[in-house]
N, C-alpha and C positions, 0 to 999 in steps of 0.2 A: 505494499499499498505506498509506504512513503517514495518508493523509488517511481511510482505512477505519477503521485502526485505531484512529483517532482519535476519527472518528465512533462507531464501538464501544464506545470509553472510557463516552464522553459517556450516551449510550443505554440503557448500563447503569447510569451512575450518577445519572442525572436522577430527579427524585423528584416522580413520579405524584400529583397532588393529590386528595384525597379526594373525596366528592360536593357535601360543602359549598361545600370551598373553589371548585369547577369551580364549583358553583351561582354563586357571590357573583360571579367574575372575568366569567361568560354575563352578569350583571347588571350590572356596572360598565360592560362592553361595551355591552349595551344602552341603560346610561342615556346612557351618551356617544354613541351615534349619534343619540339621540330629544335631544338640548341641539344637538347640530349639525343636525340638519331643524328645531331651533324656529329658530335662530338666520339661517338659510338661505328661512326662510319669512321671518323678518321681513325679511329684507335685497329679498326680492321685493315685498314691497309695497310699498319705497319708488318712488317715481317713475324712471322708467329702467333698473330691475334687474327687470323680469319674468320675463325668461330667464336672471337669474342663476343658473350651474353646472347649467343644465339641458345634458344632453348627447345628440347623436345616434351613438349607437358607431358607425352606419356611416360617419358623417363621420369621429370619430375615425381608426378603423382605415384608410380611405381618405386621411386627409393624412397620419397617420405612414408609411403605406405610401410615399405622394411624397415624404417627408424622407430613406425609403432605412432607418430606423431600423426593426428589427424591435419586434414586442411580445410580451412574456412574461405571462401572466396564471398567478397562482401561487396554489395552493392546497394546501391538507393536509388531512389527513384522515386516520379509525382506521387504517389500513394504511401511510400515507406520506404522502410532497409527490410534486407534479405541476407541471409548467411547460408550457402552449402556449404555441408561442412562433410566434407569424401573422406571414413573410417578408415583406418586400416585393414580392415578388410573387405573395401570401398564398397559399403553400402555408404547411401547418400540421403542427408535427412536436411530440411529446410526449417532453418531459425528466421524467425519475423520481428522487427522492432517497428516504433511507432516515427523514428526518424523521416522526414520525407526531405527531396532534392530542394525544395524550393527554401527550409527552413535549416538545411546547414549551407546552401551560399548563402540565404542570409548572416548565417553565425560567420563565415567565412568573408564576406563583404569588406569589414573593418580593414581587416590586416589591406586592403587596394590603397587605399589610405593612408594606413597607418602600420607599419612593418612592425614594431615595436607593442603592438598591440597583445593585452597578456593571452595565455594559450588556455587560460582556466577554462574560462566559459564554453568554450570547444573542447576541450576534452570532458566537461563534463556531457556534453553534450550527445558526440560521441559512446561517450559508456551509456548514459542513458537512453539513447537512443537505438543501442544496437549493441556495440559490446558486451554489455552486461549481460544480456539475455544468451549469446553468444557463451560466455564465460560460465553461466551459472547450468548450462545446457552442460557443457564439456565438461564441468565438474561433476554433476548427476552420473556421467559415463564415465569417469575416474580418470579424464585423460591429464595425464602428465605435463603436457603441453599443447600447442596449437601450431600451425604454418600457416600467417597469414596471408591471403591473397586480396589485397584491393582493388577494388577497379572502379573506372572514374575517377570523381574528382576525391573520393577516398585515397587513391593512388597517391594522390600528393598532400595528405594531410598524415596525422602522428598517430593514427590510428592505434598502434600498439602502446603509448603515453594514455590512450583513456580512461577515465577514472568514472568509477560507476562502486554503489556500494557503501559509501563513507558518508553521512551527512557534510554540510557545506561548513 
């Protein structure tokens, strides 16, 4: 009940950015991805690095499965967040959270204007909006850890540092 009330309060108080701010954020993320891609391409042109960061998703899943750690593919969309948990045995389970794409973009928006903005509210939102639910499910399964695979906007945020389960 405490976490649900906290998430509901944060969701009501979240600032949903206007269309221009959303376009600026998406443009900034697209630019960051392009810069990363260019850097990786430069590295791959060096002798002996042609396969740098080339991944084989099946090999990654197999290697992780053999370690016994589940994979958690995290995503956020218009109607909420989802984590697809893939266990070491290959079973898949969905865990849902209330965090929406608009609320997340609203929480990220302050960083466009001031990179020194504190991360506390964002870490709380990530924890209460999805990561806390994932942690609860993994704890119930007895998992000793997890490999996070954050997608979309979550891929550039400190999801691994999300805060949950503690009072403010």
